[in-house]
N, C-alpha and C positions, 0 to 999 in steps of 0.2 A: 432158497435153502436146499441143501441136498442132505440126504440121509448120510449118517456116518456109521457104516457097518463096522461091527467088530472086526479087527483086522489082524495084525501081526505083531510079532515081537517088536517092542519099542514104538509101536504105532500109537499115535495120539487119538483117543476115542473118548466121546462123552455120551454116546447113546442118543444124541439129539440130532438136529438138522443143521446143514450148512449149505452155503450157496453153490450152485453150479455156475461158474463164471462164464459169461458170454464173450465170445471173441469175434467181433466183427469190426468194420472200419467206420470211422467218422472223422470229420474235420471241421475247422472253424478258426476265426481270428478275433481276438478280443482287444478292445481299447482299454485305457486306464479306467478304473472304476470312479464313480463320482465321489467327491469328498464327503466324509461322514457329516451328517446334519448337525448343526449347532442350535437347533430349535427346541431341544429338550425331549426329543423322541428317544426310542429305545437304542438307536445307534449312537447316542450321545453318552460318552463315558461318565458324564455327571449323574446319570440315572442308574448306574450299576453299583455293585459292591465296591466301595472305595479301595479295598485291597486288590481288586482286579483292574483298577482304572488304567494302569499302564498297558495291559493287554488289549483293552478295548481302544486305546488311543494310539496303538503302535502304527508306525508308517510302513504299510505293507507294499513291497516293491513287486509289481507284476511285470514279468519279462517275457518276450517272445520265446516260444518253446514248441517242440513237437511239430515244427513246420507251420502250422496254422492256428496255434493256440497261444495263450499266455498262462504262465505258471507263477506260483508264489509259495513261499514258506511262511506260515503264520504261527507265531509263538503262543504257547499256552502253558499253564503251570503243569508240571508232572503230577503234583498232588494238590488238588483244590483246597485241601485243609491247610496247606502251607504255601500260599501263592508267592511268597518271597523266596521260596526254595528253588530247586532245579527246574529249568524250563525245557520243554521239548518242542519240536516243530511238526506242524501238520502240513502235508504237501497237498496243494490245491491246483486245479487246472480249470480253465474256463473257455467257453466259446462265446461269440458275441452276436447279439441281435442287431447291432449297429446303433445308429442315432435314435431309432424309434423304440429302444428297449424300455420295457415297463419295470425293469429291475432284474434281479437274479433269482434263479431256482437252484437250490442245492439238491444234489442227487446222490442217493445211496442205493447200490444194486442188490444188497443183501449180505448174507453170511451167517454169523459174523465172520469177517475175514475177507469180504469182497472189496476190491479196489475200485472206488468211485473215480479215481484218477484214470485208470485204464479204461473204465466204461466210457467216459467222455472222449478219451483219446482214440479208442478203437471201435466203439459201438454206439456212438451218439446217434447216428442215423437210424439205427435199429431200435434204440430205447426211447426215442422221442420223435414227434412228428415235425415236419417242416414248418407247420403253422406255429407250433410252440417255439421253435428255434428263431422264428422271425420276430417274436414278441418278447422273448426273455433271453438274457444271458444264462447259460447252463453251466453250473459250477460243480465239478466232481472233486472229491477229496478222499484221501486214504485215512480212515479213522485211526486213532492212536492204536499202536500195536500192529498195524497192517502195512506191509511192503515198504513204503517210503516214509512212514510216520512213526518213528521210534519203534521199529518192527520187533516182534517176538522172534527170537532165534533159538533153534534147538538142534536140528540135524543138518548135516551136509547132504548134498544131492545123492551121493553114494549111499549114505546111511538111510535116506528115504527109500531108495530102491530096495535095499536089503530089508527094511522094515516091512515093506509091502509084500515081501515074498515068504515071510515066516508067519505061521499061525499057531494059536494055542488051542488046546482042547478045553474050552471053558466049561464043558459039562462036568468036568472032574474037579475036585478040590485041589489036586496037585496042579492042574493047568491054570486054575484061577490064581493060586498062590504064585505061580511063576509069572503070570501077567502082572500081578500086583508088585512083585519085586522089580520087574523091568520098568514098570510105570514109575516107581519111585526113583529109579536111576535116571530115567528120562526127565522127570520133573526137576531133578537137581541140575541136570545139564541145561535145561531151559533157563533156570534161574541164573546159572553162572554165565551163560552166553548173552542173556537179555539184560540183566541187571535189575535195579530196583523198579524200573518202570513196569515190569511184569505184574506188579501188584496194583497197577493203576490203569489197566486197559478195560475197565468195566464200562458198561453202556451209559451209566449216569455221567461219568466223566466225559465220555464221547459226546453226549448231548450238550454238556456245558461248553465243550469245544465248538459245537455248532453255533452257539450264540455269539462267540467271538468271531467266527467266520462270517456270520450275518453282519456284524458290525464292520468287518474288514471289507465287505463289498458295498457298504454304505446303505444297507436297507434297514428301515425302521422296524419292519416285521419280517419274519422268516417265511419265505415261500419254499416249499420242499416237496420232492417226489421221492418216495421211499418204496422199495420193493422188498417183500419177504421180511428178513430180519430188519431191513430198513424201516419197516412199519413200526417195529418195536422201538427202534432208535427215535423215530419221529414222534411216537406217542409219549416216550419218556421226555422228550423236549417239551411237548405241549403241556405235560403235567408240571414241569419245572418252571416254564416261562409262558403261562397261558396268555398274558397280556401282549406277548411278542409274536403270537401265532398269526401268520398271514393266511396264505392259501396252502393247505397241507393236503396232499393226496397220498394215502397209505394203501398200497396195492399188494394183496396177498398177505393178509394180516397174521401176525404172530401175537397171540393174546398174552399180554404181560402178566395176567393173573395166573397163568398155568405154571405148574412145577415142571422140572425137567422130565420127570417120569410121565406126566400127563402129555407133554409135548411129544415124547417118543411114542407113547401109546396111540395118540391121535394120528401120527404119521404112519405108524404101522398099519392101522385100519385103512387110511386113505391110499397108501401105496398098494395095498392088497386089492382094493377096488380098481385102481389104475391098471394093474396087471390084468385083471379080468376084462376091463374095457379094451386094453390092447389086444388081448387074445381074441376077443370077438371080432375086432377089426382085421386082425391078421388072417383069420380063417376065411375071410372073404377074398383073399388074394391067392393066386396060384403059386406064389413064391413062399407061402407060409410053411415052415418046417414042422409045424404041429398039425394034428388032425383031430376029428371028432368034435365034441361040444367044446364050449369055452372052458368049462370046468376040467374037461379031459386035457385040453391044451395046457392049462395052468399046471395040472398035475405032471405033465411031461417036462415043463420047465423046472418044477421042483425036483424031479428025478435027475435032471441034468445038473442042477446045483449040487445035489447030494453026491453025484458021481465025481464032480470036481473037488468037493471037500475030501472025499476018500482018496482020490488020485489027481492031484493038481496037473494041469495040462501045460504043454510047452508051445509057445508061440513061434512064429516064423523066424523071429530074431533070436531065438534061443532062450528067451526069458521064461521063467516059471510063472504060471498064472495060478495063484492060489484062489481059494473060494472067496476071500475078502475082495480081491481084485476083480474076480468074476462078477460078484454081486454089485460092486460099485459101478462096473461097466454096464450092467443091466439097468441100473437105476437112472443113469444119466439121460438116456433118451425118453424116459417116462415123464420128464418135465415138460415136454412139448409134443403134442400128438403129431406135429409136422415131422418130428424126428423118429416116429415109430418105424418107418422103413429101414432106418439104420439099425434099429434093434432086431428087426427081422433078418437082415443080412448077417448080423453078428451071431444070432442064435443058429441060423442055418449053418454057418461055419463051425460053430461049437458042436452042434449035433453030429457033424461030420468029422469031428476030432481036431478041428483047427480053431483055437481061441484068439487068433490074431486080431480080428475086428473087435472082439469084446475087450481085449487089452487096449486097443486104441481108444475106445470109449472110456475105459478106466483111467488111462493116462490123461485124457482131456479133462476129466473131473478133478484129477490130482495136479493139474497145471504142469504136467511133464511134457517136455519137447522131445522130438525124435532123437536128438543128440544126447539125451539123458539129463539135460538140465531142467530145473524146475523154475518157472518164471515168477512165482510168488511164494508167500508164506501163509496161504489161506488156512491150511490144516493146523499149523501151530497157533495162529491168531484165533481161529475158531475155538480151539480147546482153552486157550488162556482166558478169552473173554467169557466163555460159558462157565468156566470154573469160578469166576468172580460173580457172575450173574445168578447162578443157580446153586443153592445148597443141594448136594447129591446124596441119594441113598447109597450107602457104601457098605453096610453090614452084609455078611454072606447070606444070611437068611432073607434079608430084604431084596438083595439082588437076585437070588434064586426065585423068589416070588414074582418079581418084576419080569424075569426072563420067561416064566410060564405064561404070564398075562400077555406078553408080546407075541409068543408063539401061538397062543389061542387066537389073538386078534389078526395075525398074519402068518398063516402056515408056510407061506413062501419065504418071507423075509424076516419074520420076528426074531428067530434065534440069532440072526446076525446083527441085531440092533441092541442087544442086551449087554449088561455089565459095564456100562459107561462109567459107573461110580469108581471103578478101579483107578482111573486116571486122576480124577479130582480128589480122591481120598488122600493121595500122596502129593498133591500140588503144594507148592511152597507158600501159597497165600489162600486164606479162607475166603469164602463167598462174602460179598459185601452188600448183597441185595436180597430182599425177601419178595417173592412173587406176589403181586397185588394188582387189582384193577386200577386203571388210570381214568381220571374224570376230566382233567383239563378244564376246571371250572373257570368261567370267564373268557375262554378262548373263542375266537371266531369259529364258525362252523367248519368242520373237518370232513373231507370226503374219503370214505373207506370203500375199497373195491375188493370184491370177493369172487372167485371162480368156483362154480359148483363142483367141478371134477378136479380140483387142485389136490395133487397128491402130497405136496410138501407143507402147505399151510391150509388145512382143511377149511371148507367154506364156513363151518360153524364158528371158527375163530374170528372171521370177519364179522359175523353177526354179533358175537359177544363183544368185540372191540367197539363196534359202532354203538351198541347199546350202553356201553360203559361211559362214553363221552357225554358231557353235558349237552353238547350240540354237534350233531353229525348226521350225514346221510349215507346210506349203504347203496352202492351200485353193484348189481349182480351181473356177472358174465356167465351165461349158461353154456359151458364148454368144458373140454378136458384140458389139463395142463396147468402149469404153475404161473400165476399172475395173469394180468389181462392187458394192460395198456400197450405193452411192447409186442403184442401178438398179432397186430394188424387188423383188428376188428374195428371197423369205422364207427360203429355205434359207441363203443367204449372210448375210442380216441376223441370223437367229437364231444362227448360229455365231459371228459377230463379237460380238454382244451378250452371249452366254454367256461368251465369253472376257473381255470387259471387266467384266461385272457379277459373275460367279461365279468367274472364273479358270479356267473349263473350256476347255482348248485342244482344238480339233478334231483328230482323228487325222490325222497327216501323210499327205497323199495323198487326203484326203477330196474328193469331187466333188459340186458342186451343179448 
């Protein structure tokens, strides 16, 4: 998940978190899946809702794609309340474990808005171990509303660039009113360009899609690896289909019981702590552009952010770097302490008057390429899904109160995380979900993984998610950064792999 700082005119914001997409390379080749079982298990359409039987029984054609993978389009109902109505397609891609495959693992990288298709295509070797890939086919998919699967559409690339370069003065009633007017205009544009599916990209619907995907690969139970928001999606699946839960790993938990305001406040606190941890580390280096104590160094970063807010900077390519772009660029490398040197370089340039490196980091988080094109729709999908998943605080007094709480929790970032309710207040579709704990009663044991210094999904969320399940173990990674399994720690990877491959659950409370 990535923070969604308050940004600019016509920018989509919700005040919650979204994924920082990982862009690495991976490859693989997949055979045809096994035929769905006819023995009465969960892959058998005879055991599902008769109204959905045609979806579970569909003949899915997997074809060679992306050089070393196979891809397919899986049909699902746009609206599960009307399964005989319009259909949409979910784009899926898979790598193969070969003849020794134990089945499939569905993978979601986070978001909402992250592309599981791209994660398998580009980052499989980073996100999974060789041992796991030898034992399981890995299936990535774009959830409904994301990129290739009935995508949410709002702005052109040029409009996205323009949106990121204009900012509101949300501390004034006039600025907030202007933001609300533009949010309403943008919401109408999203509805017009996307169509009726915009009202059906919620997480519950996406979890139901996953059960059809499970049947499409011929598995009686769902094996699943979810990161960040992907834990919320996986937990939702477990609550809907507990009897079909196989081996689920939920890494970087987003607690489904939290409101949007609670999510944002928790992240504000966690990112503030991460900035302090970064500052302590930076000061040990001769390249650090700050000096003094860690508190003093963080104060210098705050002063720099304030200066950019008062006087936006110009990058080497001539683009204006507003405070929203600057803050988003600062946030990106905080997700992984291995990327802290990139933040040091960006800050060093910015302190010297050159925001070019900070803009590059901001562009990475926004999925913007050097040629000005945007490779995905993660921002639009993030907003559309969250507006359906979370009732938002939208009254002026409530938003002002929330803004004060955020600034108190994070003097560095809090003011840039506020007023998310302005977007969803004007959204074309009301929220369809009320936050609540998930229990997954009757499900096989679930493995929850939490990182103690996680800035995007604070560790206590992993604790609360694990405690809410009827049967679960919590594996703790004592480290800085977001999520654990893909970070290269052998202890974490061995524990997760043993659970997937041998069914060996680590002892509840184990620490790596």
